[in-house]
C-alpha positions as CSV (number, residue, x, y, z in Angstrom):
1,M,63.0,194.6,237.7
2,S,65.0,196.5,234.9
3,T,63.5,197.0,231.5
4,N,66.1,194.7,229.9
5,R,65.2,191.9,232.3
6,T,61.5,192.4,231.7
7,V,62.0,192.1,228.0
8,L,64.1,189.0,228.6
9,L,61.3,187.4,230.7
10,I,58.7,188.1,228.0
11,V,60.9,186.6,225.3
12,T,61.7,183.6,227.6
13,L,58.0,182.9,228.2
14,F,57.3,183.0,224.5
15,L,60.2,180.6,223.6
16,F,59.5,178.2,226.4
17,T,55.8,177.9,225.6
18,Y,56.8,176.3,222.3
19,T,58.3,173.2,224.0
20,A,56.0,173.1,227.0
21,I,54.5,169.7,227.8
22,T,50.8,169.5,226.6
23,A,49.4,167.8,229.8
24,Q,48.0,170.2,232.4
25,S,48.2,167.9,235.4
26,L,49.3,164.5,236.5
27,P,47.1,161.9,238.4
28,G,49.9,161.3,240.9
29,Y,53.4,162.4,242.0
30,I,56.9,161.7,240.6
31,M,60.2,161.7,242.5
32,I,63.3,160.8,240.5
33,A,66.9,160.6,241.7
34,G,70.0,160.6,239.5
35,G,71.8,157.9,241.5
36,G,74.3,157.9,244.3
37,S,73.7,156.7,247.9
38,E,71.0,158.2,250.0
39,Q,72.1,159.9,253.2
40,N,70.2,160.0,256.4
41,G,70.2,163.6,257.6
42,G,71.7,164.7,254.2
43,W,70.8,165.5,250.6
44,S,68.0,162.9,250.2
45,D,65.9,163.7,253.2
46,A,63.9,166.5,251.5
47,P,62.9,164.7,248.3
48,Y,62.4,161.3,249.8
49,G,60.5,162.8,252.7
50,W,58.4,164.7,250.1
51,A,57.5,161.4,248.5
52,V,56.2,160.0,251.8
53,E,54.4,163.2,252.7
54,K,52.5,163.3,249.4
55,S,51.2,159.8,249.8
56,Q,47.8,159.1,251.4
57,N,48.7,156.1,253.6
58,K,52.5,156.5,253.7
59,K,53.1,152.9,252.6
60,V,56.3,152.4,250.6
61,A,57.0,149.5,248.3
62,I,60.7,149.2,247.2
63,I,60.9,147.3,243.9
64,T,64.2,145.7,242.8
65,F,65.8,142.9,240.9
66,D,68.3,142.3,243.7
67,P,67.6,138.9,245.3
68,N,69.0,140.0,248.6
69,P,68.2,143.7,249.2
70,T,69.2,145.1,252.6
71,S,66.8,146.7,255.1
72,W,68.6,150.1,254.9
73,L,66.2,151.8,252.5
74,P,63.0,150.5,254.1
75,D,64.4,151.7,257.5
76,Y,65.3,155.0,256.0
77,F,61.8,155.6,254.6
78,K,60.4,154.9,258.1
79,T,62.6,157.6,259.6
80,L,61.0,160.0,257.1
81,G,57.5,159.1,258.2
82,A,56.5,155.9,256.3
83,T,54.1,153.7,258.3
84,T,55.2,150.7,256.3
85,A,58.2,150.2,254.0
86,K,59.1,146.8,252.4
87,N,61.4,145.4,249.8
88,F,59.9,143.5,246.9
89,T,62.3,141.4,244.7
90,I,60.5,141.0,241.3
91,N,63.1,139.7,238.9
92,S,61.2,137.4,236.6
93,V,58.2,137.5,234.2
94,Q,56.5,134.9,236.3
95,L,56.7,137.1,239.4
96,A,55.7,140.2,237.5
97,N,52.6,138.4,236.3
98,D,51.7,136.8,239.6
99,Q,48.3,137.8,240.9
100,A,49.8,137.9,244.5
101,T,52.3,140.4,243.3
102,Y,49.6,142.6,241.9
103,D,47.5,142.3,245.0
104,S,50.4,143.3,247.2
105,I,51.7,146.2,245.2
106,V,48.3,147.9,244.9
107,Q,48.1,148.2,248.7
108,Y,51.0,150.7,248.6
109,D,50.9,154.3,247.6
110,V,54.6,155.0,247.2
111,L,56.4,152.7,244.6
112,F,60.2,153.1,244.6
113,F,62.3,151.5,241.8
114,K,65.9,150.9,242.8
115,G,69.0,151.1,240.5
116,G,70.4,148.3,238.4
117,D,69.6,147.8,234.7
118,Q,66.6,149.5,233.2
119,W,66.4,146.9,230.5
120,N,65.6,144.3,233.1
121,Y,62.8,146.5,234.4
122,Y,61.4,147.3,231.0
123,D,61.7,143.8,229.4
124,T,60.4,142.0,232.5
125,Y,57.6,144.3,233.6
126,K,56.2,145.5,230.2
127,G,52.7,144.1,229.6
128,S,52.6,142.4,233.0
129,L,50.2,142.6,235.9
130,L,52.8,144.5,237.7
131,E,52.7,147.2,235.0
132,D,48.9,147.4,235.6
133,A,49.5,147.7,239.4
134,I,51.9,150.5,238.9
135,E,49.5,152.4,236.7
136,L,46.7,151.9,239.1
137,V,48.7,153.2,242.1
138,F,49.8,156.3,240.1
139,N,46.3,157.0,238.7
140,N,44.9,156.9,242.2
141,G,47.2,159.7,243.4
142,G,50.2,157.6,244.4
143,V,53.9,158.5,244.1
144,L,56.2,156.9,241.6
145,C,59.9,157.1,242.5
146,G,63.1,155.8,240.9
147,T,66.8,156.2,241.3
148,S,69.5,155.5,238.6
149,A,68.0,152.7,236.4
150,G,64.7,153.0,238.2
151,L,64.4,156.6,237.0
152,H,64.6,155.7,233.3
153,I,61.3,153.7,233.2
154,L,59.1,156.6,234.5
155,S,59.3,158.9,231.5
156,E,57.1,158.6,228.4
157,V,60.2,158.0,226.1
158,I,62.4,155.4,227.8
159,Y,66.1,154.8,227.0
160,T,65.9,151.0,227.5
161,A,69.7,150.2,227.1
162,E,68.6,146.9,225.4
163,N,71.9,146.6,223.6
164,G,74.0,148.1,226.4
165,T,74.8,151.6,227.3
166,V,75.4,154.4,224.8
167,Y,78.0,157.0,225.4
168,S,77.7,160.8,224.6
169,E,80.2,160.8,221.7
170,E,78.4,157.8,220.1
171,A,75.0,159.5,220.4
172,L,76.4,162.7,218.7
173,E,78.5,160.9,216.1
174,D,75.4,158.8,215.1
175,P,72.1,159.4,216.8
176,F,70.7,156.2,215.2
177,N,73.5,153.9,216.2
178,Y,73.0,150.3,217.5
179,Y,72.9,151.4,221.2
180,M,70.3,154.2,220.8
181,T,67.3,152.1,221.9
182,L,64.3,154.3,222.7
183,E,60.7,153.2,223.3
184,N,57.5,154.8,224.4
185,D,55.2,151.9,225.3
186,F,55.6,151.5,229.0
187,I,54.1,153.3,232.0
188,S,54.5,156.8,230.6
189,A,54.1,158.5,234.0
190,M,55.7,161.8,232.7
191,P,54.5,162.8,229.3
192,G,56.7,164.4,226.6
193,V,60.1,163.7,228.3
194,V,63.0,161.3,228.4
195,F,64.9,160.8,231.7
196,D,68.6,160.2,232.2
197,S,70.6,159.6,235.3
198,H,74.2,160.1,236.7
199,F,74.1,163.0,234.3
200,T,77.1,165.3,234.9
201,E,79.1,162.6,236.7
202,R,79.2,160.6,233.4
203,G,79.2,163.5,230.9
204,R,75.8,162.5,229.5
205,F,74.7,165.8,228.1
206,G,75.8,164.6,224.7
207,R,73.6,161.5,224.7
208,I,70.5,163.3,226.0
209,I,70.8,165.7,223.1
210,G,71.1,162.6,220.9
211,F,67.9,161.2,222.5
212,V,66.0,164.5,221.7
213,G,67.4,164.7,218.2
214,N,66.7,161.0,217.5
215,R,63.0,161.4,218.4
216,K,62.6,164.6,216.3
217,L,64.3,163.2,213.2
218,S,62.8,159.7,213.4
219,Q,59.3,160.4,214.8
220,E,58.7,164.1,214.4
221,E,58.3,164.1,218.1
222,Q,59.4,167.2,220.2
223,I,60.5,165.9,223.6
224,I,62.4,167.4,226.6
225,G,65.4,165.6,227.9
226,I,65.7,165.7,231.7
227,G,69.0,164.6,233.1
228,V,69.4,164.3,236.9
229,D,72.8,164.3,238.7
230,D,73.8,161.8,241.3
231,K,72.9,162.8,244.9
232,T,70.2,165.0,243.3
233,A,66.5,164.5,243.0
234,F,63.5,166.1,241.1
235,C,60.1,166.2,242.7
236,I,57.1,166.8,240.3
237,D,53.6,167.3,241.8
238,T,50.2,166.8,240.2
239,A,50.1,170.4,238.9
240,M,53.4,169.6,237.0
241,L,55.6,171.9,239.1
242,G,59.0,170.4,239.4
243,V,61.5,171.3,242.2
244,A,65.2,170.3,242.3
245,H,66.9,169.0,245.5
246,G,70.4,168.0,246.3
247,T,74.0,168.5,245.5
248,G,74.0,168.8,241.7
249,A,71.5,169.9,239.1
250,V,68.4,168.8,237.2
251,N,69.3,169.5,233.6
252,L,66.6,170.2,230.9
253,Y,67.4,170.0,227.2
254,R,64.8,171.0,224.6
255,A,64.6,172.3,221.0
256,G,64.1,176.1,220.7
257,T,61.5,177.6,218.4
258,E,64.0,178.0,215.6
259,N,65.9,174.8,216.0
260,I,66.8,172.5,213.1
261,F,68.2,169.1,213.7
262,S,70.1,167.7,210.8
263,I,72.7,165.0,210.0
264,S,76.1,165.9,208.5
265,G,78.5,163.1,207.7
266,G,76.5,160.9,210.0
267,K,76.8,163.2,213.0
268,L,74.0,165.2,214.7
269,L,73.8,169.0,214.2
270,A,71.4,171.3,216.0
271,S,71.0,175.1,215.6
272,D,69.1,176.0,218.8
273,I,68.9,173.8,221.9
274,E,67.7,175.5,225.1
275,V,69.5,174.3,228.2
276,S,68.4,174.9,231.8
277,Q,70.1,173.7,235.0
278,L,68.1,173.7,238.2
279,I,70.1,173.6,241.4
280,D,68.7,172.9,244.9
281,G,65.5,174.8,245.5
282,C,65.0,175.9,241.8
283,S,61.7,175.0,240.0
284,V,60.0,174.8,236.7
285,D,56.3,174.8,235.8
286,F,56.0,172.4,232.9
287,N,52.7,174.0,231.8
288,N,54.3,177.2,230.8
289,M,58.1,176.5,231.3
290,V,58.4,179.3,233.8
291,F,61.4,178.9,236.1
292,G,62.0,180.1,239.6
293,G,64.3,180.0,242.6
294,F,67.6,181.3,241.1
295,P,69.4,183.6,243.5
296,D,71.3,185.8,241.0
297,Y,71.4,187.1,237.5
298,T,74.5,186.8,235.3
299,E,75.1,188.9,232.2
300,P,78.3,188.6,230.2
301,A,80.5,191.7,229.8
302,Y,80.3,191.4,226.0
303,S,77.7,190.0,223.5
304,G,80.3,189.2,220.9
305,E,84.0,188.1,220.9
306,D,87.2,189.9,220.6
307,F,89.5,188.1,218.1
308,A,91.9,188.9,215.3
309,G,93.5,186.5,212.8
310,H,93.3,182.8,212.1
311,M,93.4,180.1,214.8
312,F,93.1,176.3,215.1
313,L,92.2,174.4,218.2
314,S,92.3,170.6,218.6
315,A,90.6,168.4,221.2
316,T,93.4,166.0,222.2
317,N,97.1,165.5,222.5
318,N,96.8,162.2,220.8
319,I,99.0,162.2,217.7
320,E,96.9,159.8,215.6
321,A,93.6,161.6,216.4
322,N,95.2,164.9,215.2
323,T,96.1,163.6,211.7
324,A,93.5,165.9,210.0
325,F,94.5,168.7,212.3
326,F,98.1,168.6,211.2
327,Q,97.1,168.4,207.6
328,A,94.9,171.5,208.0
329,L,97.9,173.4,209.6
330,S,100.2,172.4,206.8
331,A,97.6,173.6,204.2
332,N,97.1,176.9,205.9
333,T,100.6,178.2,206.3
334,M,102.9,179.9,203.7
335,G,106.1,179.2,205.8
336,E,107.6,177.1,208.6
337,I,105.5,176.1,211.6
338,M,107.1,177.1,214.9
339,V,106.2,174.4,217.5
340,I,106.3,176.2,220.9
341,T,106.6,174.0,223.9
342,G,107.8,173.9,227.5
343,Y,110.8,172.2,229.1
344,D,109.8,168.7,228.1
345,Q,110.0,168.4,224.3
346,S,108.9,164.8,223.9
347,L,105.4,165.5,222.6
348,A,106.7,168.4,220.5
349,L,109.1,166.0,218.8
350,A,106.3,163.6,218.0
351,V,104.3,166.6,216.6
352,Q,107.2,167.7,214.5
353,T,107.5,164.2,212.9
354,A,103.7,164.2,212.2
355,L,104.0,167.6,210.5
356,Q,106.9,166.4,208.4
357,Q,104.6,163.7,207.0
358,T,102.3,166.4,205.7
359,G,105.2,168.1,204.0
360,A,105.4,171.0,206.5
361,V,108.7,172.3,207.8
362,S,108.8,173.0,211.5
363,Y,111.1,174.1,214.3
364,I,110.7,173.5,218.1
365,L,111.1,176.4,220.4
366,S,111.3,175.5,224.1
367,T,110.3,178.6,226.2
368,T,113.3,178.4,228.5
369,P,114.9,181.6,229.8
370,D,118.0,181.1,227.6
371,V,116.0,181.9,224.5
372,Y,114.1,185.0,225.9
373,N,116.4,187.4,224.0
374,D,118.3,185.1,221.6
375,P,118.4,186.9,218.1
376,Q,118.6,183.6,216.2
377,W,115.3,182.5,217.7
378,L,113.8,185.9,216.9
379,E,114.8,185.4,213.3
380,K,113.1,182.0,213.3
381,L,110.0,183.5,214.8
382,Q,109.9,186.2,212.2
383,Q,110.3,183.6,209.4
384,S,107.6,181.3,210.7
385,G,104.2,181.4,209.1
386,M,102.3,179.8,212.0
387,Y,102.8,179.2,215.7
388,L,101.7,175.8,217.2
389,F,101.4,175.5,221.0
390,V,102.0,172.0,222.3
391,D,102.3,170.7,225.9
392,N,103.0,174.1,227.6
393,E,102.6,175.0,231.3
394,L,100.8,178.3,231.0
395,Q,102.9,180.2,233.6
396,V,106.1,179.2,231.9
397,L,104.6,180.4,228.6
398,K,103.4,183.7,230.1
399,D,106.9,184.3,231.5
400,F,108.3,183.9,228.1
401,L,105.8,186.2,226.5
402,E,106.4,188.9,229.2
403,F,110.1,189.0,230.0
404,G,112.0,188.7,226.7
405,S,112.1,190.4,223.4
406,N,111.3,187.2,221.6
407,G,108.2,186.5,223.7
408,Q,107.0,190.1,223.2
409,Y,107.4,189.7,219.5
410,L,105.4,186.5,219.6
411,W,102.7,188.1,221.8
412,D,102.3,191.0,219.4
413,Q,101.8,188.6,216.5
414,L,99.2,186.7,218.5
415,I,97.1,189.6,219.6
416,T,97.1,191.4,216.3
417,G,96.4,188.3,214.3
418,A,99.4,189.0,212.1
419,K,100.2,185.3,211.8
420,A,98.1,182.2,212.2
421,C,98.3,180.2,215.4
422,A,97.2,176.8,216.7
423,F,96.8,175.1,220.1
424,M,96.8,171.4,220.4
425,G,94.9,169.4,223.0
426,S,95.3,170.6,226.5
427,D,96.9,173.8,225.3
428,S,93.6,174.7,223.5
429,R,92.3,175.8,226.9
430,Y,94.8,178.6,227.0
431,A,93.3,180.5,224.0
432,G,90.2,181.4,226.1
433,G,89.8,184.1,228.7
434,I,89.4,181.6,231.5
435,F,90.7,178.1,231.6
436,V,90.3,175.1,233.9
437,A,93.7,174.3,235.3
438,N,93.0,170.9,236.9
439,F,90.5,169.4,234.4
440,D,92.3,166.0,234.7
441,Q,92.2,165.8,238.5
442,E,89.9,163.0,239.4
443,Y,86.7,164.2,241.3
444,A,87.9,167.8,241.3
445,S,84.4,169.1,240.3
446,Y,82.6,166.6,242.5
447,D,84.8,167.7,245.5
448,G,84.3,171.4,244.7
449,E,88.0,171.9,243.9
450,L,88.1,173.0,240.2
451,E,90.7,175.7,239.7
452,F,90.0,178.5,237.1
453,E,92.8,180.8,235.9
454,E,93.2,183.5,233.3
455,G,94.2,182.3,229.9
456,L,95.8,184.1,227.1
457,G,92.5,185.7,226.1
458,L,92.7,185.4,222.4
459,M,89.0,184.7,222.7
460,Q,88.6,186.6,226.0
461,N,84.9,185.9,226.4
462,T,85.1,182.2,225.9
463,V,86.0,179.1,228.0
464,I,87.4,176.2,225.9
465,M,87.3,172.6,227.0
466,P,89.1,169.8,225.0
467,Y,88.9,166.1,226.1
468,V,85.1,166.2,226.8
469,F,83.7,162.6,227.0
470,S,87.3,161.4,227.2
471,S,88.9,158.8,229.5
472,E,91.9,161.1,229.7
473,A,90.0,163.5,231.8
474,D,87.4,163.4,234.6
475,E,84.1,163.5,232.7
476,E,82.3,165.5,235.4
477,N,85.1,168.0,235.3
478,T,84.9,168.6,231.6
479,A,81.1,168.6,231.6
480,S,80.5,170.9,234.5
481,A,83.5,173.3,234.2
482,V,82.3,175.1,231.1
483,P,78.9,176.4,232.3
484,Y,80.4,176.9,235.8
485,A,83.1,179.2,234.4
486,M,80.5,181.0,232.3
487,I,78.4,181.8,235.4
488,A,81.2,182.3,237.9
489,H,83.3,184.4,235.6
490,E,80.5,186.1,233.5
491,L,81.6,184.7,230.2
492,A,79.3,184.6,227.1
493,Y,80.5,181.4,225.4
494,G,81.8,177.9,226.0
495,I,83.3,175.3,223.6
496,W,83.5,171.6,224.1
497,M,85.6,169.4,221.7
498,H,86.0,165.6,221.5
499,G,88.3,163.1,219.9
500,N,89.5,164.0,216.4
501,T,87.5,167.1,216.2
502,F,89.4,170.4,215.7
503,V,88.1,173.9,215.4
504,E,89.1,176.7,213.0
505,V,88.4,180.3,214.1
506,M,88.6,183.0,211.4
507,T,87.7,186.7,211.1
508,S,85.3,187.6,208.3
509,G,84.6,191.3,208.2
510,D,83.0,192.2,211.4
511,D,82.2,188.6,212.2
512,I,84.1,185.6,213.6
513,M,83.5,182.3,211.9
514,I,84.0,179.1,214.0
515,E,84.0,175.9,212.0
516,A,84.7,172.3,213.1
517,S,86.0,169.2,211.4
518,G,85.9,165.6,212.7
519,S,83.6,162.8,213.5
520,C,82.0,164.5,216.5
521,P,80.3,167.9,216.2
522,L,81.6,171.0,218.0
523,I,79.4,171.8,221.0
524,F,79.0,175.5,221.5
525,I,77.0,177.1,224.3
526,E,76.0,180.7,224.8
527,N,74.9,182.7,227.9
528,P,72.7,185.6,226.6
529,G,72.1,186.7,230.2
530,S,70.3,184.4,232.6
531,S,69.0,184.0,236.1
532,S,71.6,181.9,237.8
533,G,73.3,180.5,240.8
534,L,76.0,178.0,242.0
535,A,75.4,174.8,243.8
536,S,75.6,175.2,247.6
537,M,75.6,171.6,248.8
538,A,78.6,169.4,249.2
539,A,78.6,165.8,247.8
540,S,81.9,164.6,249.3
541,S,83.9,164.7,252.5
542,T,85.7,167.9,251.4
543,G,82.6,169.8,252.6
544,L,82.8,172.1,249.5
545,P,79.9,172.6,247.2
546,R,80.1,170.8,243.9
547,N,81.3,172.9,240.9
548,I,77.8,172.8,239.4
549,A,76.2,176.0,238.0
550,G,72.5,176.7,237.8
551,F,70.9,178.9,235.1
552,E,67.5,179.5,233.6
553,K,68.5,179.4,229.9
554,F,71.6,178.9,227.8
555,T,71.6,178.2,224.1
556,L,73.5,175.3,222.7
557,R,74.5,174.5,219.2
558,L,76.1,171.4,217.5
559,A,78.1,172.6,214.5
560,D,80.7,171.6,211.9
561,D,82.1,173.2,208.8
562,T,78.7,172.9,207.0
563,E,77.0,174.8,209.8
564,P,79.6,177.2,211.3
565,I,79.1,179.4,214.4
566,V,79.0,183.1,213.5
567,L,79.8,185.7,216.3
568,Q,80.0,189.4,216.2
569,N,83.6,190.6,216.4
570,V,83.7,193.5,219.0
571,S,87.2,194.5,217.7
572,G,86.0,194.8,214.1
573,I,87.2,198.3,213.2
574,D,88.7,199.8,210.1
575,D,92.4,199.9,209.2
576,R,92.7,203.6,209.9
577,E,91.6,203.3,213.5
578,V,93.9,200.3,214.1
579,A,96.8,202.3,212.7
580,E,96.2,205.5,214.6
581,L,95.0,204.4,218.1
582,R,97.8,203.0,220.3
583,F,98.3,202.1,223.9
584,F,101.8,202.8,225.3
585,P,104.0,201.8,227.0
586,N,102.9,198.2,226.5
587,P,103.8,196.4,228.7
588,A,103.1,199.1,231.3
589,T,103.9,199.4,235.0
590,D,102.3,202.5,236.5
591,I,100.8,204.7,233.8
592,L,99.0,204.0,230.5
593,Y,98.8,206.5,227.6
594,I,96.5,206.3,224.6
595,A,97.7,207.9,221.3
596,G,95.6,208.6,218.3
597,I,92.3,209.7,219.9
598,D,90.5,212.0,217.5
599,Q,87.7,213.0,219.9
600,A,87.9,215.6,222.6
601,R,86.8,213.2,225.3
602,V,86.3,209.4,225.4
603,T,85.4,206.8,228.0
604,V,88.1,204.2,228.8
605,K,87.2,200.9,230.4
606,I,89.7,198.3,231.6
607,H,88.4,194.7,232.0
608,E,90.0,191.5,233.2
609,L,90.1,189.0,230.3
610,S,87.3,187.2,232.0
611,G,85.2,190.2,231.3
612,R,84.9,191.7,234.8
613,L,85.1,195.5,234.7
614,L,87.9,197.0,236.8
615,K,88.1,200.7,235.8
616,S,85.9,203.1,233.9
617,S,86.8,206.8,233.5
618,Q,86.6,209.7,231.0
619,M,89.8,210.7,229.3
620,H,90.7,213.9,227.4
621,Q,93.4,214.1,224.7
622,G,96.8,213.8,226.2
623,M,95.7,212.4,229.6
624,S,96.9,209.2,231.1
625,I,95.4,206.5,233.3
626,R,97.1,205.1,236.4
627,I,97.2,201.3,236.5
628,D,99.6,200.8,239.4
629,D,96.7,199.4,241.4
630,L,96.3,196.5,239.0
631,N,97.9,193.1,239.5
632,E,100.4,191.8,237.0
633,G,98.6,190.2,234.0
634,V,96.9,190.9,230.7
635,Y,93.9,193.3,230.5
636,L,91.5,194.4,227.8
637,V,91.2,198.2,227.4
638,S,88.2,199.5,225.5
639,V,87.6,203.0,224.3
640,Y,84.1,204.5,223.7
641,G,83.0,207.8,222.2
642,L,80.9,210.4,224.0
643,D,77.8,208.8,222.5
644,G,78.7,205.5,224.0
645,E,79.5,204.0,220.6
646,Y,82.2,201.4,220.6
647,Y,85.5,202.8,219.2
648,Y,88.4,200.5,219.8
649,S,89.9,197.9,222.1
650,G,93.2,196.2,222.6
651,R,95.2,194.3,225.2
652,I,97.8,195.6,227.6
653,V,100.3,193.7,229.7
654,K,100.7,195.0,233.3
655,T,104.1,194.4,234.8
656,R,105.9,195.1,238.1
């Protein structure tokens, strides 16, 4: 193990001990599944078989509200070694308090609660003889199991759903809203936690943060939120070692040692939420929060971000939701706003009308080949004080930036930060180093078919996801794609935005300030370097593993303009260096020269915008670097002095 990783492990142990569960052991065993159908010979065999194997007499009682349950689940448990498996329909207070029910249930040592509505379970079983029977079985070493709604009633803090379901955006916009019904007066099999189901599938990471924040702010109670994906299970033994099984992840959310929850304009803010995602075979010891089973280690290429200028990003293409966004653009430009769009100008025309209502003057530039070298459009680009990107296909936009004088002028303004820029809705993805091309393709992540492409790289170490929690995109896609891209493409940062939220990115000395406005907080996640892996098990007929990432620890923040995100700017250099150091020709085809080096020898590194290192070599004054082996695209070139100190970086365009 390297020194850096040893230090990381020591720090991790210290941090995780703060939020470790106080209990040292459990009297019985727990198996929870996030929902989805069981599969004989598939994902569910290992965890469901574990539940049978841990029981003394291998007798399984399946408890449900369904008046006509099928025999499939009892038969399935029998194939896994159960000597007896029987359905029990207990759907009234009278049945829950029947002595015969009690006498029957205590004869079993595996109790499995099916899906449905957790409020029915909680409201009907609370304070009943059935609750006594459940506790007796567990305290005698039995196994408590639950899937979907049945999972919710097994944690100490229960989301009861008394008033109906709560959605992630509602939990973040107001963690004390009418639907946030949390109780802690039922079975309490697993102390110090709240469980949630169908986690990534339904984009529930926002609401579990709301659960954790609610309990801290209202009860001064520090709990861990555990969300389980569908077709995924979590087995917790009596020593409190939990192991994940299945196609997705078991997701842990807990406050870090320095975390502060607060309320700003009604919405929840958090400064330090620790996030872990356990994929199949990964484990956590709840006594000391030590994790295991991850196959790899992912460390981003940079610990900061490379950005220049002033940029705005919005979460949606919806005109009405972008009202405050348009007002901010109008207030932050000294000239016309150039609306840059593709072949279809319909959305751009609606944006132009909305900008006019703020008093802004705007023009629409459609990036068709006939404007590549049009001098009239060059003049308009030069006169504009801000560039707003709306409804673009990225390849069409990249062609414009690469093949004409107007596009090259625009690209120069973007990468130097000479003028402000803005990206609306789906175009916001393009500002990052990697973007998700098919985020709106239904079941793309579930089917293992998410497509990741290089963005413009204005924030080259970040993946940006608008439309999170939105019906306009597949919720599993938007929830899973950000951490998946960060692991698969070694990125340091991820951004989620929802609804009318928009983000302002600004340089401030050697720092980058990221502020958010809107009713929902900005969700910002960071990978400081973590043990990691990618899901290896398919959930659908494609046979491809789900696009779910596993990692030991990321850090998540909820922010707005009162609590901005501050990042180190890796391109923060003085004006003299910017003026004297230059890459040419740019765009380049075969050979790249660097002018302005004032040291006898430097190290030059060329990275993809995703951060992956492609070349590293020493260079003397007057030397050149061959780049004919690189594919067409945009690359980051970094220059370091002999002592390894960072000197300068910039972007180059590689052409044919």
